[in-house]
C-alpha positions in Angstrom: 113.2 69.7 41.1 116.5 68.3 42.4 117.3 65.6 45.0 120.6 64.9 46.6 121.4 62.1 49.0 124.2 61.9 51.5 125.3 59.5 54.3 125.6 61.1 57.8 127.5 59.5 60.6 127.3 59.8 64.3 123.5 59.9 64.6 122.1 57.6 67.4 118.6 58.7 68.2 115.5 60.6 67.2 117.0 63.8 68.6 120.0 63.5 66.2 117.5 63.1 63.2 115.6 66.2 64.4 118.8 68.3 64.7 120.0 67.4 61.2 116.6 67.9 59.8 116.2 71.4 61.4 119.7 72.6 60.3 119.5 71.4 56.7 115.8 72.8 56.4 117.3 76.3 57.0 119.4 76.1 53.8 117.9 78.5 51.2 116.0 76.7 48.4 115.5 73.4 50.4 112.0 72.2 50.1 112.2 68.8 51.8 114.6 66.9 54.1 114.3 63.2 55.0 116.7 61.6 57.5 116.8 57.8 58.1 118.4 57.0 61.3 119.1 53.3 60.5 121.0 53.9 57.4 122.4 57.4 58.1 120.6 58.5 54.9 119.9 62.1 54.2 117.7 63.1 51.3 117.5 66.8 50.5 114.9 68.1 47.9 115.1 71.5 46.4 113.8 73.4 43.4 117.4 73.9 42.1 120.6 71.9 43.2 121.8 72.9 46.6 125.5 73.4 47.1 126.9 70.2 48.8 129.2 72.4 51.0 126.1 74.1 52.4 124.6 70.8 53.3 127.9 69.6 54.8 128.1 72.7 56.9 124.5 72.3 58.2 125.2 68.7 59.1 128.3 69.7 60.9 126.5 72.6 62.7 124.1 69.9 64.0 127.1 68.0 65.3 127.5 65.2 62.8 129.5 64.4 59.7 128.7 63.8 56.1 130.6 60.6 55.2 129.7 60.0 51.5 129.6 62.6 48.7 126.2 63.7 47.4 124.4 61.9 44.7 122.4 64.5 42.7 119.3 63.6 40.7 117.2 66.1 38.8 113.7 65.1 38.4 111.0 66.2 35.9 107.3 66.5 36.3 105.7 63.2 36.0 106.8 60.0 37.6 109.5 61.6 39.6 111.9 58.8 38.8 114.5 61.2 37.3 114.7 59.6 33.9 112.5 62.2 32.2 109.5 59.8 31.6 106.0 61.0 32.1 
């Protein structure tokens, strides 16, 4: 499993969150999307790493901008913390 986090700018309400969530959810391989309005945080979960350009394109399609580059984290079965422990 892979998790990537981004910072999205320009969101001001729940509708913004819904738009970003819907667009990013349509990217092939994405299994989960979490958007935090207060921080602008976007967390994308997938079975394999998702191309950051695809995420950026989806966010832009929703009308917003990715401010910070992605932070990728591969997780293993177990605790989910990404360090490989079980």
